[in-house]
N, C-alpha and C positions, 0 to 999 in steps of 0.2 A: 339507671340503665333504662329503662323502659323497654317494651318488647320490640324486638328487631324483626318486624314482619314485612317481608319483601313482597308486596303486592303491587302490581302495576297501577298507576294513578288513574283513577276514573272520577274526576271531579264533576259533581253534578252541576250543570249549568241551568239555572232556572230562568225561564223566559218571562219577561214582564208583560208581553203582549202589547196591544196598541195603547193601553192606558196603564198608568202605575197602579200597583195593587193597593187596595184600600186597607188602611189600618183601622180596624174597628172591633167592637165587642162581639159581633156576630162571628167573625173569624176565630176569635179566642174561644168562644163557646163551642164552636165546631171542633176545635182541636182538643179541648178539655173532654168533650163527650166521646170523641172517636179515637184519640191516641193517648191522652195523659191520664190513663187509669191503669192500675191503682195509684193512689197518692197518699201521703201522710196528711194532706189537706182535704177538707171537704170541697165539693164543687164550688160552693160559695166563696170559700177562702182562696181557691185557685183563681176564680174570676177577679177577686180583689187584687191579687198579685198581678194578673194580666192587665187589669185596668191601670195599675201603676206603670207597667211597661209601655202601654199605649200612650199615656200622658208624657212620660219621660222621653219617649222617642220622637215626639212631634217635631222638635227642631231639626231632626236628622232624616225626616221622611224623604225618600227618593235617593238617599246616599247609598253608595256601594262601597263595601269594605272587604279587605282581604285578610284572612287569618290562615295560620299554618299549624299542622300537627303531624305526628307520625301516623302510619297506617296500622291501626288496630281496630277491632270491631266497634269499640266505643265511639271512636272518631268517625268511622264509616256511617254509623247511625246518625251522628250529629250532622255530618255533611250532606246526607241524603234525605233525612227526615226533618231534623230540627231547624235547619236553615230555611226550609220551606215554611214551617210553622212560624218562625220568627219574622220572615218577610211578610207573610199575610197578616200577622198581628200588629207589627210595628211599622211596616213600610220601608224597612231597611234591608237592602239586598246584601247577602253574605256569600262570598266565594270562599268556602272552607276547603283549602287545598290539603292533600294528603301525600306525604313523602316518607321515605325510610328515615329511621331515627338519626343516622349519621348525617343525612342531608338537612334535617331540621337543626341539629346542633351547628352545622356549618353556616346555615342561614342566620341563626342567632348570633354566631360569632361575627359574621360579616356585618350585620347591622350594628353590633356593638363597636366594631373597629372603624366603620366608615361614617356612622351616624346618618346613613341613608335609610329612609323608611321603606324597607322591602315589604314588610307586612305590618298590618295595624295591630295585631296581637298574635301571640304564639302560645301553643300548649307545648311546653318543654319540661323535662324532668326536674323535679325538685332537687336532683343531684347537683344542679347548677346554683343552689342557694348561696354557696360560698363565693361564687363568681358574681352573682347579681348584687349581693349585699356589699361587695367591695368595689366593683368597677363604677358604680353609681350611674350607669347608663340605663338601668331599669327603673321603673317607677315604684317608689315606696308606697305600697297599697294602703297601709295604715294611715299615712298622711293624706294620700289621695282621696280616700273615702270620707275623711273628715274635712277636706278642703276643696281643692279644685274639682274633684269628681263627686262631691256630695250630692249634687242635683241629679246624678245618674247612678246613684248607689241604692239598690233595692232595700227598703226598710225591713223586708222579710227575709233578707239573705241569711242571717243567723250564722255568722262566721264560726261561732263556738261549736256548732253542730258538725263541722268538718273534722273527720278523724285524723286527717293528715296535717292539721294546722301547725303542729310543732315542727314538722319537716320543712315548712315553707317560711319559718321565722328565722331571721338573721341574728347575728350576735348582738345586734342593737335592740333586740326584742320587737322589731317591727316586722309586719307581714309583707313579704316581697312577691309572693306568688299565691294564687288561689287554686286549690285542688280541683281537678276535673275528672280524673279517674284514678283508681288505686288498686294495686294488687300486690300479693306477697309471693316470695318463693317458699314453697313447702315441699316436704317429702311426699312422694306419690308411690303407691304400691297396689298390687293386685290382691285385694282382700280375699277374693274367692280362692286363690291359690294358698294364701297364708292360713286360711281356715281349714284346709284339707287335713284330715287326721293322719293320713299316711305321710304327708310331707312334714307335719309337725313332729311326728314320732321320729322320723329319720333325722331331722335337724337336731332335736333334743339329744338323740343318741350320739351324734357326732360332736356337738359343741358343748353339751352340758347345760344349756339354758334354752328357754322357750323361743320358738319362732314368733316374732311379733314386730311391732314398730321399733326400729333401732333407736336407742337413746344416744349411743356414741358411735364413732366411726369404726371402732373395732367390730361391733355387731353388723354395721352396714357391709363391711368387707366380708365378714363370714357369710352373710346372706347372699351377697353377690357371687361368691365362690360356690356356694351350695347350689344355687339355681343354674349357674353356668356349667359346672363340672360334675355335679351329682345328679340333679334332676334331668337336665339336658333337654328333655322333651315332654310336652304336655299336650294331650289330645292330637298327637301326630305332628305338632309344631315344635321346631327347635327354639328353645327359649334361652334368654340371657338374664343375668342378675343385675345389670347396670346399663344406663344409657347416658351418653354425653356427646360432646363434639370437640374437635381439635383443630379445625382449619385455621390457618393464619389469616385472620380477618378481624375487623373491628369488634364484632360480637363476641369473640373470644376474650378480649380484654374486659368487656363489660361483665362477662360471667365471673371473672376473677374479682373485680372490684365490687360487684354486687354482693357476693356471698362466700365464695370459696375460702378466702383468707379468714374472714370473721368466724365462719363456722368451725374452722380448724382451731380457733382460739387466739389468733393474732389480735393485738390491740389491748387496750385497757378496759377496765370496767367503766360503766356509765351509759346512760341513755339520754337522747337517742343515739349518740356516738361516744366512743370511749374518750376519756380524759386521763392523761394528756395525749395518748396515742389512739388514733382512729383506725378503722378497718382497712384503710389504704396503707397504714404504717406511718402516716404523717404525724409528727409531734406538734402539739400546740398546748401550751401550759394553761391551766385553769385560770380564768379571768383575763386571758390575753386573746387578741384576735390575730396574732402574728405566728404563722407556722414556723417551726424551728428546724425542720429537716425530716427527710425520709429514711436515710441510711442509719444503720445501727451506730456508726461512728458519731452521728449527731444526735443520738437519742431516739431515733425513729425505729421502725421495725419492718420496713419493706423487704429487707434482705436478712431478716432474723430467722432463727430456727423454726418458729411456728409458720412463717410464710413459706420457707423452703419446703417444709414438710407438706404443706397444703398443695403446692405445685407438684411435688413428687407423687403424691397420692392421686391427684387428678390424672397425671400422665400414666401411672401404673394401672389404675382401674380401667381407664379407657382402652388400653391395649389388652388387658387380661379378661375383662368381663362384659364388654359391650359388643353389640352385633358387628360383624365384619364391615369394615369401611367407615365406622363411626369416627375414627381418628381423622378422617379426611372431610367429614361433614362440617358445614357451618350451622348456625342456629336454625336457619330456615329448612335445611335438609333433615335436621334431627327431630323436628316437630312431629311429623307423621309417625314416628317410630312407635310411640306409645299406643296409638289407636290401632296399629297393626295387630296388637295382642301378643307380642312375643317377648315382652320385657316385664320382669317381675317388680322392679322398683327403679326410681330415679331419685338421687339424693336431694336435688331441688328442681322443682318444676314451677312455672309461673301460673298463678291462678287466673290470670287474664285469659287463659285458654280453656277455662272450665266450660264455656259455652260450646266449644267444638268437641270437648271430651264427653259431653252428654248428648251429642248428636245421635240419631237413631241408627240401629244396626244396618238398616237398608242403605245408609249413606257410607258404608264401609268402616264404621266404628266397631271394632271387635272387642271393646271393653265395656259394653252394656249388654244386658240380657234382652230377651225378646220383648219385654215390657218397658224397655228404656231405663231400667234401674242400673246405676253404675256398679260394675264389678270391682271397681277401684275405690280407694279412699285417699284423702290428703291428711297429713299430720305434720307436727313440727319436725323440721329437719334435724338429724343427729348432729352432735358437736364433736370436735376432735379433742385430742388429749391435752391441748394447751388451753382449752376453754375453761373459764371459771365463772361461777355464779355472779351475775351482775353485768356480764358482757352481753352485747346484742347477740341474737341467735340467728339472724338472717336478714334478708333484704326485703324492703317493702317500697315499691315504686309509688310515686305520687305525681303523675303527669299533671302539670299545673299551668294555669293562665298567667302570662307575663306580659306586661305593657312596657314600652320603651319611651324614653323622653324624646327620641328622634321622631316619633309619630306625632303629626299635628294634633292639637288638643281636640278638635271637633271629631276627627276620625278615631282618636283614642277613646273618646266618650262613647261613640257609637259601638266600637268594638267591645268596650267594657259592658255595655248593655247586653250584647250577644253572649259574652262570657258568663254573665250572671244568669241569663236565661237558660242556658244548657245545663246549669248546675242548680237551678231553682228547685224548691220543694214541690212546685207544681209538676215538674217533669221528671224528677230524680228517681222515684220508685220505678216508673215504667222503664226509663233508660237503664237502670240497674238490672232489671229483669232481662232485658234484651242483651246486655253486655257483660253483666256480672263483675263489674269493677266498681265496688261500692265506695262512696266518699263520705256519706253522712251516717252518723250514728242512728238518727231517727229512721233512716231507710232500712238498715239491716235489722232493726227491731220491729219493723212493720209486720203485721199478721200474715201478709202474703208470703213473706220469706219464711215464716214459721211453717206454713203449709208446704212450701216448696223444698224445704231443707233436706228431706230424705232423698231427693233426686240430685242433690248437688255435692255429694261425697265428702261432706265435712266443712264446706266453705262457710256456711252460715254459722255453724258452731264456733269456728275459728274466729270469725269477725265479731262475734258476740262475747268472746272470752277476753278476760283481762290480759291474757298472754300476748295479744296482738301488738302490744307496745314494745315487745322485744324484737320486732322486725322493723328495721328502719332504713331509709335511703342513705346515700352518701351525704355527709354533713359539712359543716362550715370549716373544718380543717383544710379542705381542698380549696386552695385560693383561686384557681382558674381551671375549671373542669375541662374545657375544650383543649387547652394546651397540654394538660397532663394525661388525660385519658388515652390519647392516641399512642402513648409510649407503651402501654401495657400489652396490647395484642402483638405488637412488633417483637417484643422481647420474649413473651411466653410462647409465641408461635415457634420460636427457635428451639424450645424444649421439645415440642412435638416433632419437629424435623430432625432432632438429634444433634443439631449444631452446637447446643449448649446444654450443660447440666442444669438442674433447677437452681443450684447455688450460683452458678455463673450468670444465669439469666437474671436472677433477682439482684445480684450485685450490680450488674450493668444498669438495670432498671432504676435502682435506688440512686445511683450516681447521676443518671440522666435527669431524674426528678429534681435532685438537689441543684444541678446545673441550671435548669429552667427557673427554679425558685430563686436562685442567686440573681439571675437577670431581673426577675420580678422585684426583688428587694432593691436593686439598684434604681429601677424606674420609680418605685414608691418613695425611696429616700430623696430622689432628685425632684420628682414632680407630683408626689402624692397620687400617683396613678391608681393605687388601690386604697385611697382614702386613709392612708396611714396604717392600714391593716394588711399590708403585704407581708411576705416572709421576712423574718429576721433570724437567719440561720445560726445555729450553734457552731462553734469552732469544732472541727473534727477531733475526736479523742480515740484512744485505743478502745475497741468494742468491749473489752473486759470491764471498763469503767461504767458501762451501761447495762450489760446483760445480767438479768436476774436481780437487779437492784430495785428498791421500791419505786414504783411508777416508771420503771424502765422496760425495755423489751424482754420477752421471755428468754431464759437460758434454755439450752437444749436439754430435753428430758432423756434420762437413761432408758426409759421404756416408753416408746411411742404407741404401743398397742396393749393397753390394759384389757382385762377381761370384757368380753362383749356384754352389753346390757340392753334389754328390750322391755317394752311395755305392751300389754294387750290394748288394741285400739279401742274397744268398748270401755275399758277402764279410763283411758285417756279422755274420751268424750265426756264421761261422767264427771271427771275432775273439772273440765271446762264448765259444764252445766252447774256444778255445785258452787262455782265461784260467781 
């Protein structure tokens, strides 16, 4: 999913002036000294890397390239600052355009379908890995870096340093996308409220366990009810125990495919995505690249009890515990809610917005103290009753560079140079401090992040912990992300409107997904459209033949609300640090 940030496009147009910019070491040194600090590299090592870029870019000096990404702070920094640096250092002009995520996906889809070169490179979600590795319209980066693109591949790139590398690797074991920014969905809560002795005592008296970070959905629900209906008001402000959104729009679908279903426990054990059933409910057997179905009747889980439970809880909590009007919000309208200071917790919140949540109080952020210290913390999101050890615990986005075969080779090479530049070790620590969407292991372990960690509410501790591997993007079970993703919001939006029950909506969604995958199967069998890795659907059976069986969808639980369980935040952080 990546973040759905609706900001009006303001592409920075850089003027060449009367003469073309000079690509030279003086420009590189200027940027190293003035902007690219701190870094995991010494200034001498940074200059070595920049000298390589200068030499590699000589054949493309004066060229103008166009790249596209969604609008989030990371890409705003790239488009406004790093394009200028890259042009001055290499002589290559970059128009880095910013659009909404849906528009980016649409552009990617159009380029794949038409083979027209709309853009020379894209930053799009690693959620499309199943699409890119099957349709064969994207460039296989493993082979590209060793072959046609070898002369423009940075010898200091260090692909193994990227923490999202597994997310951008296809079923063939090849790298298809290069991570540019990364963030996770994590639980968010007001630690200052949770630490209040009066509130802790009242919660313990009512529920019989401690107020703390919820481990399961039962505890999350209890906490939501407690703040909404028992506490009601803090410092003269009406407070609520939950925040979410429900408007019938594309970002609603992404919220569900990102994390709601997997957090509830839908899918099979296995990382980065469940086998044989992933968090979309799509079945694909171990060792196969052929999806076998989404509906329970075909061995999938999109309309299974765990999925229906997840949608039901999303709808119920939104209405009972969120601020008035939240059910009509979209993603963009819901974002300011936390900084207003009237919400106690959110079941999952995207760490890409850490930078805005640590903004000073004078900017209207009511969740920091007068010294800029966060009153909130982030922690692992709780899991639902269907979740078992070994399943993914949430979503981790990896917005990643993708090249297409439809792009002329010379433009593709120039775009690849820019892609590597903005993720290079020379610039990455500084970019990560500005944007807080870390992609390199070496970056998050840099001493500057150790110093800054107390101001970031748990972000550094999370990304340094081994637990981070339990948060993963959409995987390779999804054979064509653009075709299937649009079905989700349309169907789940009908739950919010009251037109369908959760079961009815998920039954319809599963059927529509199977219908589309059936058409994909026909195309693949006839023309190898998906390289032989298109769907091969199971014949429908009575759901009882699948439900509760080994490697099958979950059977309905007799008790979907076990006793609430919490953990003290400080204890959780100690566990991370001990590992």
